[in-house]
N, C-alpha and C positions, 0 to 999 in steps of 0.2 A: 645026766644029760643037760639039765637046765643051766648048770654052772658053766658048761662048755659053750652053749648057745648064747647065753646073756653076757657072759664075762670072758669067754675064751680061755677058761681055767680047767685044769684037769679035776678029777674027783678026789685028788690027794690034797685036801685043804682042811683047815681046822673047822670044828663044829660051828663055831661063830660065823665064820665066813660062809659056810654051807647054809646056815640058817638065814643069813642075810640075803643070800642069792635066791633062796625059795620064797622070800617075802612077798614078791609080786607075781609069783607063778600060779598061785591058786585062786579059788573063787573068793576067798575072804581074806582079810588082812587082820593082823593082831596088834595089840598095843599093850604096853605095860601100864597098869593103873597108876597114875601119879606122873607118868612121863617116861618115855623111852630112854631118856638120858640115864635113868637109873641102872640100865643094864651095863653100860660102859663104866659108870661110877662103881658098881658092885665088883666088876672085873678088876678094876684098879685097886679098890680097897682090899680085896681078897688075895692080891698078888704081892709078892716080896719085892717091890720096887721103890725107888725114890723118884717121885714125880717132880719134875722141873717145868713150870709153865712160863711162857713169855722169855725164854732164854734162847739166844743165838747159838746154833750149832755150826761150828767151823769145820769139823771133819768127822768121819766115822772110820774107826779102826777095828779090824778083826783081831781079837785077843783070845787065843785058845778056842774055847767053846762058846764065846759070847761076843758081843759087839760093844765097843766103848764110843760114846759120843762126846766129842771135845768141843 
């Protein structure tokens, strides 16, 4: 219910998005020791992606089962 109230989203979302939506709903907040940035960094490092920072995206194409950034 909190995801629909705060963000207008259904409950069919990823666990990460659901966790983020719940962050401000309770009486207490949580943090990752050493910095919350480690959560995103861990997800990137644990995935099979090639990360490109500071690059311009000119278009997005749907290719079969994935998207391609050009």
